LUMTITI-244325 format. One record per atom (N, C-alpha, C, O): residue number from 0; residue in one letter; atom name; x, y negated, z negated. Coordinates in steps of 0.1 Angstrom, whole numbers. Each point is the difference from the previous one (the first is absolute). Example, Ala and Ser with C-alpha at 12.3 -4.5 7.8 and 13.67 -1.06 7.14 Angstrom:
LUMTITI-244325
(0 "a" "N" (132 57 -78))
(0 "a" "CA" (-9 -12 0))
(0 "a" "C" (9 -12 0))
(0 "a" "O" (10 0 -7))
(1 "s" "N" (-14 -11 14))
(1 "s" "CA" (9 -11 0))
(1 "s" "C" (-8 -11 -8))
(1 "s" "O" (5 -11 -1))
end
This chain:
LUMTITI-244325
(0 "m" "N" (259 -423 1117))
(0 "m" "CA" (-11 9 2))
(0 "m" "C" (-13 -8 2))
(0 "m" "O" (-3 -9 -8))
(1 "n" "N" (-4 11 19))
(1 "n" "CA" (-13 -7 2))
(1 "n" "C" (-11 7 -7))
(1 "n" "O" (1 11 -6))
(2 "k" "N" (-13 -17 6))
(2 "k" "CA" (-12 6 -6))
(2 "k" "C" (-4 14 4))
(2 "k" "O" (-3 8 -8))
(3 "r" "N" (4 -6 21))
(3 "r" "CA" (-3 13 6))
(3 "r" "C" (9 11 -5))
(3 "r" "O" (-4 11 -3))
(4 "s" "N" (17 -14 2))
(4 "s" "CA" (10 9 -5))
(4 "s" "C" (-3 4 -15))
(4 "s" "O" (1 11 -4))
(5 "v" "N" (-4 -21 -4))
(5 "v" "CA" (-3 2 -14))
(5 "v" "C" (-12 8 -1))
(5 "v" "O" (-1 10 -8))
(6 "f" "N" (-10 -13 15))
(6 "f" "CA" (-12 8 0))
(6 "f" "C" (2 14 4))
(6 "f" "O" (-5 10 -6))
(7 "a" "N" (13 -8 17))
(7 "a" "CA" (3 14 5))
(7 "a" "C" (8 7 -11))
(7 "a" "O" (-2 12 -2))
(8 "t" "N" (12 -18 -4))
(8 "t" "CA" (7 7 -11))
(8 "t" "C" (-8 4 -11))
(8 "t" "O" (1 11 -5))
(9 "i" "N" (-10 -20 0))
(9 "i" "CA" (-9 3 -11))
(9 "i" "C" (-9 11 4))
(9 "i" "O" (-3 9 -8))
(10 "s" "N" (-2 -9 20))
(10 "s" "CA" (-9 11 5))
(10 "s" "C" (8 13 0))
(10 "s" "O" (-6 10 -4))
(11 "l" "N" (18 -10 9))
(11 "l" "CA" (8 13 0))
(11 "l" "C" (3 5 -14))
(11 "l" "O" (1 12 -2))
(12 "i" "N" (1 -22 -7))
(12 "i" "CA" (2 4 -14))
(12 "i" "C" (-12 7 -6))
(12 "i" "O" (0 11 -6))
(13 "c" "N" (-12 -16 9))
(13 "c" "CA" (-13 6 -4))
(13 "c" "C" (-2 14 6))
(13 "c" "O" (-4 9 -7))
(14 "v" "N" (7 -8 20))
(14 "v" "CA" (-1 13 7))
(14 "v" "C" (10 10 -7))
(14 "v" "O" (-4 11 -2))
(15 "w" "N" (16 -16 -1))
(15 "w" "CA" (10 9 -7))
(15 "w" "C" (-5 5 -13))
(15 "w" "O" (1 12 -3))
(16 "i" "N" (-7 -21 -5))
(16 "i" "CA" (-5 3 -13))
(16 "i" "C" (-11 10 1))
(16 "i" "O" (-1 10 -8))
(17 "i" "N" (-8 -12 18))
(17 "i" "CA" (-11 9 2))
(17 "i" "C" (5 14 4))
(17 "i" "O" (-5 10 -5))
(18 "l" "N" (14 -10 14))
(18 "l" "CA" (5 13 5))
(18 "l" "C" (8 8 -11))
(18 "l" "O" (-1 12 0))
(19 "t" "N" (9 -19 -8))
(19 "t" "CA" (7 7 -10))
(19 "t" "C" (-8 2 -13))
(19 "t" "O" (4 8 -9))
(20 "e" "N" (-15 -14 8))
(20 "e" "CA" (-9 1 -12))
(20 "e" "C" (7 -3 -13))
(20 "e" "O" (-1 7 -10))
(21 "n" "N" (10 -17 11))
(21 "n" "CA" (8 -4 -12))
(21 "n" "C" (0 -15 -1))
(21 "n" "O" (6 -7 8))
(22 "i" "N" (-13 2 -18))
(22 "i" "CA" (0 -15 -3))
(22 "i" "C" (11 -3 -10))
(22 "i" "O" (-3 2 -12))
(23 "s" "N" (14 -6 16))
(23 "s" "CA" (11 -4 -9))
(23 "s" "C" (9 -10 7))
(23 "s" "O" (0 -1 12))
(24 "l" "N" (7 -7 -20))
(24 "l" "CA" (9 -10 6))
(24 "l" "C" (11 6 9))
(24 "l" "O" (2 -5 11))
(25 "p" "N" (5 16 -16))
(25 "p" "CA" (10 6 9))
(25 "p" "C" (-6 5 13))
(25 "p" "O" (7 -2 11))
(26 "n" "N" (-19 7 -11))
(26 "n" "CA" (-6 5 12))
(26 "n" "C" (-4 -11 9))
(26 "n" "O" (2 1 12))
(27 "a" "N" (-7 -12 -18))
(27 "a" "CA" (-3 -12 8))
(27 "a" "C" (13 -6 7))
(27 "a" "O" (-1 -5 11))
(28 "i" "N" (12 5 -18))
(28 "i" "CA" (12 -5 5))
(28 "i" "C" (5 8 12))
(28 "i" "O" (5 -5 10))
(29 "i" "N" (-6 19 -12))
(29 "i" "CA" (3 9 11))
(29 "i" "C" (-9 -3 12))
(29 "i" "O" (5 0 12))
(30 "g" "N" (-18 -2 -14))
(30 "g" "CA" (-9 -3 10))
(30 "g" "C" (3 -13 7))
(30 "g" "O" (-1 -1 12))
(31 "m" "N" (6 -9 -20))
(31 "m" "CA" (4 -13 6))
(31 "m" "C" (12 1 9))
(31 "m" "O" (0 -5 11))
(32 "i" "N" (10 13 -16))
(32 "i" "CA" (12 2 8))
(32 "i" "C" (-3 7 13))
(32 "i" "O" (4 -4 11))
(33 "l" "N" (-12 15 -12))
(33 "l" "CA" (-4 7 12))
(33 "l" "C" (-9 -8 10))
(33 "l" "O" (1 1 12))
(34 "g" "N" (-9 -10 -18))
(34 "g" "CA" (-9 -9 8))
(34 "g" "C" (9 -10 8))
(34 "g" "O" (-3 -2 12))
(35 "i" "N" (13 -3 -19))
(35 "i" "CA" (9 -10 7))
(35 "i" "C" (8 7 11))
(35 "i" "O" (1 -5 11))
(36 "i" "N" (4 17 -14))
(36 "i" "CA" (7 8 10))
(36 "i" "C" (-9 3 12))
(36 "i" "O" (4 -2 12))
(37 "t" "N" (-16 6 -15))
(37 "t" "CA" (-10 3 11))
(37 "t" "C" (-3 -13 9))
(37 "t" "O" (0 1 12))
(38 "l" "N" (-2 -12 -19))
(38 "l" "CA" (-2 -12 8))
(38 "l" "C" (12 -4 8))
(38 "l" "O" (-1 -5 11))
(39 "r" "N" (13 7 -16))
(39 "r" "CA" (12 -3 8))
(39 "r" "C" (2 9 12))
(39 "r" "O" (3 -5 11))
(40 "f" "N" (-6 18 -13))
(40 "f" "CA" (0 9 11))
(40 "f" "C" (-10 -4 10))
(40 "f" "O" (2 1 13))
(41 "m" "N" (-14 -4 -17))
(41 "m" "CA" (-11 -4 9))
(41 "m" "C" (4 -12 8))
(41 "m" "O" (-3 -1 12))
(42 "g" "N" (9 -9 -19))
(42 "g" "CA" (5 -12 7))
(42 "g" "C" (10 3 10))
(42 "g" "O" (1 -7 10))
(43 "a" "N" (8 17 -13))
(43 "a" "CA" (10 3 10))
(43 "a" "C" (-5 8 12))
(43 "a" "O" (4 -2 11))
(44 "l" "N" (-14 10 -14))
(44 "l" "CA" (-6 8 11))
(44 "l" "C" (-11 -7 8))
(44 "l" "O" (-1 3 12))
(45 "i" "N" (-6 -12 -19))
(45 "i" "CA" (-10 -8 7))
(45 "i" "C" (3 -15 -1))
(45 "i" "O" (-3 -6 -10))
(46 "p" "N" (10 1 19))
(46 "p" "CA" (4 -14 -1))
(46 "p" "C" (-12 -9 -1))
(46 "p" "O" (-11 3 6))
(47 "s" "N" (12 -14 -13))
(47 "s" "CA" (-11 -9 -3))
(47 "s" "C" (-5 -6 13))
(47 "s" "O" (-12 -4 1))
(48 "s" "N" (20 4 10))
(48 "s" "CA" (-5 -6 12))
(48 "s" "C" (-11 9 7))
(48 "s" "O" (-8 -5 7))
(49 "k" "N" (9 18 -11))
(49 "k" "CA" (-11 9 6))
(49 "k" "C" (-13 -2 -8))
(49 "k" "O" (-10 3 5))
(50 "l" "N" (11 -7 -18))
(50 "l" "CA" (-12 -2 -8))
(50 "l" "C" (-5 -14 3))
(50 "l" "O" (7 -10 -4))
(51 "n" "N" (-17 9 11))
(51 "n" "CA" (-6 -13 4))
(51 "n" "C" (-7 -7 -12))
(51 "n" "O" (-11 4 -3))
(52 "s" "N" (18 -13 -3))
(52 "s" "CA" (-5 -6 -12))
(52 "s" "C" (-13 -8 3))
(52 "s" "O" (-9 -1 -9))
(53 "a" "N" (8 -4 21))
(53 "a" "CA" (-13 -7 3))
(53 "a" "C" (-12 10 0))
(53 "a" "O" (-11 -4 -4))
(54 "e" "N" (14 16 9))
(54 "e" "CA" (-11 10 -1))
(54 "e" "C" (-3 4 -14))
(54 "e" "O" (-12 2 -3))
(55 "l" "N" (22 -1 -5))
(55 "l" "CA" (-3 4 -14))
(55 "l" "C" (-7 -11 -8))
(55 "l" "O" (-8 2 -9))
(56 "n" "N" (10 -15 13))
(56 "n" "CA" (-6 -11 -6))
(56 "n" "C" (-15 -1 4))
(56 "n" "O" (-8 -8 -6))
(57 "r" "N" (4 15 16))
(57 "r" "CA" (-14 0 5))
(57 "r" "C" (-8 11 -5))
(57 "r" "O" (-10 4 6))
(58 "i" "N" (14 2 -18))
(58 "i" "CA" (-7 11 -6))
(58 "i" "C" (-4 -4 -14))
(58 "i" "O" (8 -5 -8))
(59 "k" "N" (-21 8 5))
(59 "k" "CA" (-5 -2 -14))
(59 "k" "C" (3 13 -7))
(59 "k" "O" (-8 9 0))
(60 "f" "N" (20 -9 -7))
(60 "f" "CA" (4 12 -7))
(60 "f" "C" (-10 4 -11))
(60 "f" "O" (-1 12 -3))
(61 "h" "N" (-5 -21 -3))
(61 "h" "CA" (-10 3 -11))
(61 "h" "C" (-12 8 6))
(61 "h" "O" (-6 8 -8))
(62 "k" "N" (3 -9 21))
(62 "k" "CA" (-11 7 6))
(62 "k" "C" (5 15 3))
(62 "k" "O" (-9 8 2))
(63 "l" "N" (22 -6 -3))
(63 "l" "CA" (5 14 3))
(63 "l" "C" (2 8 -13))
(63 "l" "O" (4 11 1))
(64 "l" "N" (-7 -17 -12))
(64 "l" "CA" (3 7 -13))
(64 "l" "C" (-8 13 -1))
(64 "l" "O" (5 10 -5))
(65 "t" "N" (-18 -10 9))
(65 "t" "CA" (-8 12 -1))
(65 "t" "C" (1 9 13))
(65 "t" "O" (-5 11 0))
(66 "y" "N" (12 -15 10))
(66 "y" "CA" (1 7 12))
(66 "y" "C" (6 14 -2))
(66 "y" "O" (-6 10 6))
(67 "p" "N" (17 -8 -13))
(67 "p" "CA" (5 14 -2))
(67 "p" "C" (-10 9 -7))
(67 "p" "O" (-1 12 4))
(68 "f" "N" (-6 -17 -13))
(68 "f" "CA" (-10 9 -7))
(68 "f" "C" (-12 3 10))
(68 "f" "O" (-5 12 0))
(69 "w" "N" (1 -22 7))
(69 "w" "CA" (-11 3 11))
(69 "w" "C" (5 10 10))
(69 "w" "O" (-7 9 4))
(70 "l" "N" (20 -10 0))
(70 "l" "CA" (6 9 10))
(70 "l" "C" (0 14 -5))
(70 "l" "O" (-2 10 7))
(71 "i" "N" (6 -8 -20))
(71 "i" "CA" (1 13 -6))
(71 "i" "C" (-14 7 0))
(71 "i" "O" (-1 11 4))
(72 "i" "N" (-9 -19 -7))
(72 "i" "CA" (-14 5 0))
(72 "i" "C" (-4 4 14))
(72 "i" "O" (-6 10 3))
(73 "r" "N" (10 -19 7))
(73 "r" "CA" (-3 3 14))
(73 "r" "C" (7 12 5))
(73 "r" "O" (-6 8 8))
(74 "i" "N" (18 -5 -12))
(74 "i" "CA" (8 11 4))
(74 "i" "C" (-7 13 -5))
(74 "i" "O" (-2 10 8))
(75 "y" "N" (-3 -10 -20))
(75 "y" "CA" (-7 12 -5))
(75 "y" "C" (-13 2 7))
(75 "y" "O" (-4 12 3))
(76 "k" "N" (-4 -23 -1))
(76 "k" "CA" (-13 2 7))
(76 "k" "C" (3 5 15))
(76 "k" "O" (-7 9 4))
(77 "d" "N" (17 -14 2))
(77 "d" "CA" (3 4 14))
(77 "d" "C" (5 15 0))
(77 "d" "O" (-2 7 10))
(78 "a" "N" (9 -3 -20))
(78 "a" "CA" (5 14 -1))
(78 "a" "C" (-12 9 0))
(78 "a" "O" (0 11 6))
(79 "f" "N" (-10 -14 -15))
(79 "f" "CA" (-12 9 0))
(79 "f" "C" (-8 0 13))
(79 "f" "O" (-5 10 4))
(80 "t" "N" (5 -22 2))
(80 "t" "CA" (-7 0 13))
(80 "t" "C" (7 8 11))
(80 "t" "O" (-6 7 8))
(81 "l" "N" (20 -8 -9))
(81 "l" "CA" (8 8 10))
(81 "l" "C" (-2 15 -2))
(81 "l" "O" (0 7 9))
(82 "i" "N" (0 -3 -22))
(82 "i" "CA" (-2 14 -3))
(82 "i" "C" (-13 5 6))
(82 "i" "O" (0 11 7))
(83 "k" "N" (-10 -19 -9))
(83 "k" "CA" (-14 4 6))
(83 "k" "C" (1 0 15))
(83 "k" "O" (-6 9 6))
(84 "m" "N" (13 -18 -1))
(84 "m" "CA" (1 -2 15))
(84 "m" "C" (7 12 6))
(84 "m" "O" (-4 6 10))
(85 "i" "N" (14 -1 -17))
(85 "i" "CA" (8 11 5))
(85 "i" "C" (-8 13 0))
(85 "i" "O" (0 8 10))
(86 "f" "N" (-8 -6 -20))
(86 "f" "CA" (-9 12 -1))
(86 "f" "C" (-12 0 10))
(86 "f" "O" (-4 10 4))
(87 "t" "N" (-1 -22 -1))
(87 "t" "CA" (-11 -1 9))
(87 "t" "C" (4 -3 14))
(87 "t" "O" (-9 0 9))
(88 "g" "N" (21 -2 -6))
(88 "g" "CA" (5 -3 14))
(88 "g" "C" (5 -14 1))
(88 "g" "O" (-7 -9 -2))
(89 "a" "N" (20 9 6))
(89 "a" "CA" (6 -13 1))
(89 "a" "C" (8 -1 13))
(89 "a" "O" (4 10 6))
(90 "k" "N" (-3 -23 -1))
(90 "k" "CA" (8 -2 12))
(90 "k" "C" (10 -10 -3))
(90 "k" "O" (-1 -8 -10))
(91 "c" "N" (12 7 17))
(91 "c" "CA" (11 -8 -2))
(91 "c" "C" (2 -9 12))
(91 "c" "O" (-1 5 12))
(92 "g" "N" (5 -18 -14))
(92 "g" "CA" (2 -8 12))
(92 "g" "C" (8 -13 -4))
(92 "g" "O" (3 -2 -12))
(93 "i" "N" (1 -5 22))
(93 "i" "CA" (7 -13 -2))
(93 "i" "C" (-9 -11 3))
(93 "i" "O" (-7 0 10))
(94 "v" "N" (7 -10 -19))
(94 "v" "CA" (-9 -11 1))
(94 "v" "C" (8 -13 0))
(94 "v" "O" (10 -2 -8))
(95 "k" "N" (-13 -7 17))
(95 "k" "CA" (6 -14 0))
(95 "k" "C" (-11 -10 -3))
(95 "k" "O" (-11 0 6))
(96 "e" "N" (14 -8 -16))
(96 "e" "CA" (-10 -10 -5))
(96 "e" "C" (7 -13 -2))
(96 "e" "O" (12 -1 -4))
(97 "q" "N" (-19 -10 7))
(97 "q" "CA" (4 -14 -3))
(97 "q" "C" (-3 -3 -15))
(97 "q" "O" (-11 4 -4))
(98 "v" "N" (20 -10 -3))
(98 "v" "CA" (-2 -4 -14))
(98 "v" "C" (-1 -15 0))
(98 "v" "O" (6 -7 8))
(99 "e" "N" (-13 2 -18))
(99 "e" "CA" (-2 -15 -1))
(99 "e" "C" (10 -6 -10))
(99 "e" "O" (1 -12 -1))
(100 "l" "N" (7 20 -5))
(100 "l" "CA" (10 -6 -10))
(100 "l" "C" (11 -8 8))
(100 "l" "O" (6 5 9))
(101 "e" "N" (-4 -17 -13))
(101 "e" "CA" (9 -9 6))
(101 "e" "C" (14 2 -6))
(101 "e" "O" (10 -1 7))
(102 "n" "N" (-9 5 -20))
(102 "n" "CA" (12 1 -7))
(102 "n" "C" (7 13 3))
(102 "n" "O" (-5 11 -2))
(103 "e" "N" (18 -12 6))
(103 "e" "CA" (8 12 3))
(103 "e" "C" (2 9 -12))
(103 "e" "O" (0 12 2))
(104 "v" "N" (2 -18 -13))
(104 "v" "CA" (2 8 -12))
(104 "v" "C" (-12 8 -4))
(104 "v" "O" (1 12 -3))
(105 "l" "N" (-13 -18 4))
(105 "l" "CA" (-12 7 -3))
(105 "l" "C" (-3 11 11))
(105 "l" "O" (-6 10 -3))
(106 "r" "N" (10 -13 16))
(106 "r" "CA" (-2 11 10))
(106 "r" "C" (9 12 -3))
(106 "r" "O" (-3 11 3))
(107 "s" "N" (15 -14 -9))
(107 "s" "CA" (9 11 -4))
(107 "s" "C" (-6 8 -11))
(107 "s" "O" (1 12 -1))
(108 "i" "N" (-7 -19 -9))
(108 "i" "CA" (-7 7 -11))
(108 "i" "C" (-11 8 5))
(108 "i" "O" (-3 11 -4))
(109 "l" "N" (-5 -16 14))
(109 "l" "CA" (-10 7 7))
(109 "l" "C" (5 13 6))
(109 "l" "O" (-6 11 -1))
(110 "a" "N" (17 -12 8))
(110 "a" "CA" (6 12 7))
(110 "a" "C" (4 10 -10))
(110 "a" "O" (-2 12 2))
(111 "d" "N" (8 -16 -13))
(111 "d" "CA" (4 9 -11))
(111 "d" "C" (-12 7 -6))
(111 "d" "O" (0 12 -4))
(112 "s" "N" (-10 -20 2))
(112 "s" "CA" (-12 5 -7))
(112 "s" "C" (-7 10 9))
(112 "s" "O" (-6 10 -5))
(113 "i" "N" (6 -12 18))
(113 "i" "CA" (-6 10 10))
(113 "i" "C" (7 13 -2))
(113 "i" "O" (-6 11 0))
(114 "t" "N" (20 -11 -1))
(114 "t" "CA" (7 12 -1))
(114 "t" "C" (-3 7 -13))
(114 "t" "O" (0 13 -1))
(115 "l" "N" (-2 -20 -10))
(115 "l" "CA" (-3 6 -13))
(115 "l" "C" (-14 6 0))
(115 "l" "O" (-2 10 -8))
(116 "t" "N" (-7 -15 16))
(116 "t" "CA" (-13 5 0))
(116 "t" "C" (-1 14 8))
(116 "t" "O" (5 1 11))
(117 "p" "N" (-10 9 -18))
(117 "p" "CA" (-1 13 7))
(117 "p" "C" (-7 0 13))
(117 "p" "O" (-11 -6 1))
(118 "g" "N" (16 13 9))
(118 "g" "CA" (-6 1 13))
(118 "g" "C" (4 -10 10))
(118 "g" "O" (-5 0 11))
(119 "t" "N" (14 -10 -15))
(119 "t" "CA" (4 -10 9))
(119 "t" "C" (15 -2 -2))
(119 "t" "O" (6 1 -11))
(120 "i" "N" (1 -4 22))
(120 "i" "CA" (14 -2 0))
(120 "i" "C" (3 -12 9))
(120 "i" "O" (-4 0 12))
(121 "f" "N" (11 -10 -17))
(121 "f" "CA" (4 -12 8))
(121 "f" "C" (10 4 10))
(121 "f" "O" (9 8 -3))
(122 "l" "N" (-11 -12 16))
(122 "l" "CA" (10 3 11))
(122 "l" "C" (7 -12 4))
(122 "l" "O" (13 0 2))
(123 "n" "N" (-20 -12 1))
(123 "n" "CA" (6 -11 6))
(123 "n" "C" (-7 -13 -2))
(123 "n" "O" (-12 1 -3))
(124 "q" "N" (19 -12 3))
(124 "q" "CA" (-7 -13 -1))
(124 "q" "C" (7 -10 9))
(124 "q" "O" (12 -2 0))
(125 "e" "N" (-20 -4 8))
(125 "e" "CA" (4 -10 10))
(125 "e" "C" (-8 -12 -3))
(125 "e" "O" (-12 0 4))
(126 "e" "N" (18 -11 -10))
(126 "e" "CA" (-8 -12 -4))
(126 "e" "C" (-12 5 -8))
(126 "e" "O" (2 4 -11))
(127 "k" "N" (-14 -7 16))
(127 "k" "CA" (-12 3 -7))
(127 "k" "C" (-7 14 4))
(127 "k" "O" (-10 3 -5))
(128 "e" "N" (17 4 13))
(128 "e" "CA" (-6 13 4))
(128 "e" "C" (8 11 -7))
(128 "e" "O" (12 1 -1))
(129 "i" "N" (-20 8 -6))
(129 "i" "CA" (5 10 -8))
(129 "i" "C" (-4 14 6))
(129 "i" "O" (-12 1 4))
(130 "t" "N" (21 8 -4))
(130 "t" "CA" (-3 13 6))
(130 "t" "C" (3 10 -11))
(130 "t" "O" (10 0 -7))
(131 "f" "N" (-20 9 5))
(131 "f" "CA" (1 11 -10))
(131 "f" "C" (-6 13 4))
(131 "f" "O" (-9 0 9))
(132 "l" "N" (14 10 -14))
(132 "l" "CA" (-5 14 2))
(132 "l" "C" (-10 3 -11))
(132 "l" "O" (2 -3 -11))
(133 "c" "N" (-14 8 15))
(133 "c" "CA" (-10 2 -10))
(133 "c" "C" (-8 13 3))
(133 "c" "O" (0 6 11))
(134 "m" "N" (-7 -2 -22))
(134 "m" "CA" (-10 11 1))
(134 "m" "C" (-14 -5 -2))
(134 "m" "O" (-2 -9 -8))
(135 "d" "N" (-7 15 14))
(135 "d" "CA" (-14 -3 -2))
(135 "d" "C" (-9 12 3))
(135 "d" "O" (5 10 4))
(136 "n" "N" (-18 -12 -7))
(136 "n" "CA" (-9 11 3))
(136 "n" "C" (0 4 14))
(136 "n" "O" (1 -8 9))
(137 "e" "N" (-3 21 -7))
(137 "e" "CA" (1 6 14))
(137 "e" "C" (-12 -5 8))
(137 "e" "O" (1 -1 12))
(138 "n" "N" (-12 -1 -18))
(138 "n" "CA" (-13 -2 7))
(138 "n" "C" (-3 -15 2))
(138 "n" "O" (-11 -3 4))
(139 "v" "N" (20 -6 -6))
(139 "v" "CA" (-2 -15 2))
(139 "v" "C" (8 -5 12))
(139 "v" "O" (10 6 3))
(140 "t" "N" (-15 -16 3))
(140 "t" "CA" (7 -7 11))
(140 "t" "C" (9 -10 -6))
(140 "t" "O" (-4 -8 -8))
(141 "g" "N" (16 8 13))
(141 "g" "CA" (10 -9 -6))
(141 "g" "C" (5 4 -13))
(141 "g" "O" (-1 12 -4))
(142 "y" "N" (6 -21 -4))
(142 "y" "CA" (5 3 -13))
(142 "y" "C" (-5 -10 -10))
(142 "y" "O" (7 -8 -6))
(143 "p" "N" (-21 8 4))
(143 "p" "CA" (-6 -10 -9))
(143 "p" "C" (5 0 -14))
(143 "p" "O" (1 -11 -6))
(144 "n" "N" (1 23 0))
(144 "n" "CA" (5 0 -14))
(144 "n" "C" (14 -6 -2))
(144 "n" "O" (2 -8 -9))
(145 "a" "N" (7 11 18))
(145 "a" "CA" (13 -5 0))
(145 "a" "C" (0 -16 2))
(145 "a" "O" (7 -7 -7))
(146 "i" "N" (-15 3 16))
(146 "i" "CA" (-1 -14 3))
(146 "i" "C" (-6 -8 -11))
(146 "i" "O" (5 -11 -4))
(147 "s" "N" (-16 17 -2))
(147 "s" "CA" (-6 -7 -12))
(147 "s" "C" (10 0 -12))
(147 "s" "O" (0 -10 -8))
(148 "g" "N" (8 20 7))
(148 "g" "CA" (10 0 -11))
(148 "g" "C" (11 -11 2))
(148 "g" "O" (3 -7 -9))
(149 "l" "N" (1 6 22))
(149 "l" "CA" (9 -11 4))
(149 "l" "C" (-6 -14 -4))
(149 "l" "O" (6 -8 -6))
(150 "r" "N" (-19 6 10))
(150 "r" "CA" (-6 -12 -2))
(150 "r" "C" (-2 -3 -15))
(150 "r" "O" (1 -12 -5))
(151 "s" "N" (-4 22 -3))
(151 "s" "CA" (-1 -1 -14))
(151 "s" "C" (13 -5 -7))
(151 "s" "O" (0 -9 -8))
(152 "i" "N" (11 15 12))
(152 "i" "CA" (13 -4 -5))
(152 "i" "C" (3 -14 5))
(152 "i" "O" (5 -8 -8))
(153 "e" "N" (-8 5 20))
(153 "e" "CA" (3 -13 6))
(153 "e" "C" (-8 -11 -7))
(153 "e" "O" (5 -11 -4))
(154 "s" "N" (-18 14 1))
(154 "s" "CA" (-8 -11 -7))
(154 "s" "C" (5 -2 -14))
(154 "s" "O" (-1 -11 -5))
(155 "k" "N" (6 21 -2))
(155 "k" "CA" (6 -2 -13))
(155 "k" "C" (12 -8 0))
(155 "k" "O" (2 -9 -8))
(156 "l" "N" (7 11 19))
(156 "l" "CA" (12 -8 1))
(156 "l" "C" (-3 -14 5))
(156 "l" "O" (8 -10 -3))
(157 "q" "N" (-19 8 10))
(157 "q" "CA" (-3 -14 5))
(157 "q" "C" (-3 -9 -11))
(157 "q" "O" (2 -12 1))
(158 "k" "N" (-6 17 -13))
(158 "k" "CA" (-3 -9 -11))
(158 "k" "C" (13 -6 -6))
(158 "k" "O" (-1 -10 -6))
(159 "a" "N" (12 16 9))
(159 "a" "CA" (13 -5 -5))
(159 "a" "C" (7 -9 10))
(159 "a" "O" (10 -5 -3))
(160 "e" "N" (-16 4 15))
(160 "e" "CA" (6 -8 10))
(160 "e" "C" (-4 -15 0))
(160 "e" "O" (-11 -3 -2))
(161 "i" "N" (21 -5 3))
(161 "i" "CA" (-2 -15 0))
(161 "i" "C" (0 -3 15))
(161 "i" "O" (10 1 7))
(162 "k" "N" (-21 -6 -2))
(162 "k" "CA" (-2 -3 15))
(162 "k" "C" (6 -13 2))
(162 "k" "O" (0 -9 -8))
(163 "d" "N" (5 7 21))
(163 "d" "CA" (5 -13 4))
(163 "d" "C" (-12 -10 1))
(163 "d" "O" (-10 4 4))
(164 "k" "N" (13 -16 -8))
(164 "k" "CA" (-11 -10 0))
(164 "k" "C" (-3 -4 14))
(164 "k" "O" (-11 -5 3))
(165 "l" "N" (21 7 6))
(165 "l" "CA" (-2 -5 14))
(165 "l" "C" (-8 11 8))
(165 "l" "O" (-6 -4 10))
(166 "a" "N" (6 16 -14))
(166 "a" "CA" (-6 11 7))
(166 "a" "C" (-15 0 -2))
(166 "a" "O" (-7 8 6))
end
């Protein structure tokens, strides 16, 4: 077992203990068994050749520790903005934007984050161009709220990206 597998197993044990709300040795052992089974299934379903380890090595994971909490707050803020938008008049459209993220893994996190954010749904990604469906105020030109939301998420993820020294 490599370091990543050990870390993933320990993380899954912690998630198991939190979900079962039971801190005991037998429960931790059950969590470990289920964690190992989960990692084995994941390895069978997602071959390691598809996971680009070079891309994973170009991420500062310590910079992503606060990202889930920041995203949850962002989701709630955007939900209230969307509710207001719906009552005052909203329009829906498709937006294509170029993103600055070099790392493919971080671009995937960006796409997933867009879908989690109320009022936006990820549609497609081709290299650095991302396409998403969004809602915005009826009386504005373009989709400035959706684009600023995308840029906000992107700037948060850029802090975790290790840039190539040649670029």
